[in-house]
C-alpha positions as CSV (number, residue, x, y, z in Angstrom):
1,M,101.3,82.8,79.0
2,P,100.5,86.3,80.3
3,V,97.1,86.9,82.1
4,D,94.5,88.4,80.0
5,F,92.1,91.0,81.8
6,V,88.7,90.7,80.3
7,D,86.3,92.2,83.1
8,R,83.1,92.0,80.9
9,E,79.6,91.3,81.9
10,I,78.7,87.6,81.1
11,E,75.7,85.3,81.1
12,V,76.1,82.3,83.4
13,Q,74.2,79.1,83.8
14,L,74.1,78.0,87.5
15,S,73.5,74.7,89.1
16,E,70.2,74.1,90.9
17,D,72.0,73.3,94.3
18,E,71.2,75.0,97.6
19,A,74.3,77.0,97.0
20,P,74.3,77.4,93.1
21,V,77.7,77.3,91.3
22,P,78.5,78.1,87.7
23,L,78.1,75.4,85.3
24,A,78.7,77.4,81.9
25,F,79.2,81.1,80.9
26,R,78.6,82.9,77.7
27,L,80.9,85.7,76.4
28,G,79.5,87.1,73.2
29,S,78.3,84.3,71.0
30,R,80.6,81.8,72.5
31,E,79.6,79.4,75.3
32,Y,82.2,77.9,77.6
33,K,81.1,74.8,79.5
34,I,83.0,74.5,83.1
35,G,84.7,71.2,83.5
36,E,86.1,71.9,87.1
37,Q,85.7,74.4,89.8
38,L,89.3,75.1,91.0
39,A,88.7,77.6,93.8
40,T,86.2,80.0,95.2
41,W,86.5,83.0,97.6
42,E,84.8,86.3,98.7
43,D,86.4,89.6,98.4
44,H,85.9,91.2,101.9
45,A,88.1,94.1,101.1
46,F,85.7,95.2,98.3
47,A,82.8,95.5,100.8
48,A,84.9,97.1,103.5
49,L,85.4,100.1,101.1
50,Q,81.6,101.1,101.5
51,R,82.0,102.6,104.9
52,G,78.8,103.7,107.0
53,R,76.6,100.9,105.6
54,D,75.3,97.9,107.4
55,W,76.8,94.7,106.1
56,R,73.6,93.5,104.6
57,Q,73.5,96.6,102.4
58,Q,77.1,96.3,101.1
59,Q,77.9,95.3,97.6
60,Q,79.6,91.8,97.7
61,R,81.7,89.8,95.3
62,R,82.3,86.2,95.2
63,Y,85.1,84.8,92.7
64,Y,85.3,81.3,91.0
65,R,88.4,80.0,89.4
66,V,87.3,77.4,86.8
67,R,88.8,75.3,84.3
68,T,86.6,74.9,81.0
69,E,86.2,71.5,79.3
70,E,88.7,72.9,76.7
71,G,91.2,73.3,79.6
72,E,91.3,77.1,79.8
73,V,91.4,78.6,83.2
74,Y,89.3,81.7,83.9
75,E,88.2,83.7,86.9
76,L,84.6,84.8,87.2
77,Y,82.9,86.9,89.9
78,A,79.2,87.3,91.0
79,D,78.8,90.9,91.8
80,W,75.7,91.4,94.3
81,S,74.1,94.4,95.2
82,P,71.0,94.8,97.4
83,G,69.8,98.0,95.5
84,R,70.2,96.5,92.0
85,R,66.9,95.7,90.2
86,R,66.5,91.9,89.2
87,R,66.8,91.2,85.4
88,K,65.0,88.1,84.0
89,G,66.7,84.9,85.0
90,E,69.1,86.5,87.2
91,A,69.4,86.0,91.0
92,Q,68.2,89.0,92.8
93,G,70.8,91.8,92.5
94,T,73.5,89.7,90.9
95,R,75.6,90.5,87.9
96,W,78.3,88.1,86.6
97,Y,81.7,89.2,85.1
98,L,84.5,87.5,83.5
99,H,87.5,88.9,85.4
100,R,90.4,87.5,83.6
101,R,91.7,84.4,81.6
102,L,94.7,82.8,83.3
103,S,95.7,80.1,80.9
104,S,94.9,78.9,77.4
105,G,93.5,75.5,76.6
106,V,95.8,72.4,77.1
107,A,96.7,70.9,73.6
108,K,95.2,67.5,73.3
109,K,97.8,65.0,72.5
110,K,97.3,62.5,69.6
111,P,97.7,58.9,70.7
112,V,100.9,57.4,69.7
113,K,100.5,54.7,67.1
114,E,102.7,51.8,68.2
115,E,104.4,49.9,65.4
116,P,104.2,46.2,65.7
117,S,107.7,44.8,66.7
118,E,109.5,42.4,64.7
119,P,110.3,39.0,66.0
120,P,113.9,38.5,67.0
121,S,116.1,37.1,64.2
122,A,117.4,33.5,64.8
């Protein structure tokens, strides 16, 4: 399946851990529950483009590769900027984006119904 680039702002439900991670996200009217976090990384090259700024003032991105409960794989990122005003229910200066869809859901297999075997003929 080809990669689908989405790059749209989304709403994200975060865990209440010391280092919060996404638990679910909403794109339009559809909510996606995250079943598994596959990978996470920071984009240091993105911040390096902002020359002449102290590292605490640079915009930062943290990516998450996740699998939904339906089996779809997505990449999300948190875009943090120190100068951005906080919105209601949002971490200070953070916006979330759905970057791309990497795979569609895994088709659920129907259980195979076993036929009772006949006893051997005598």
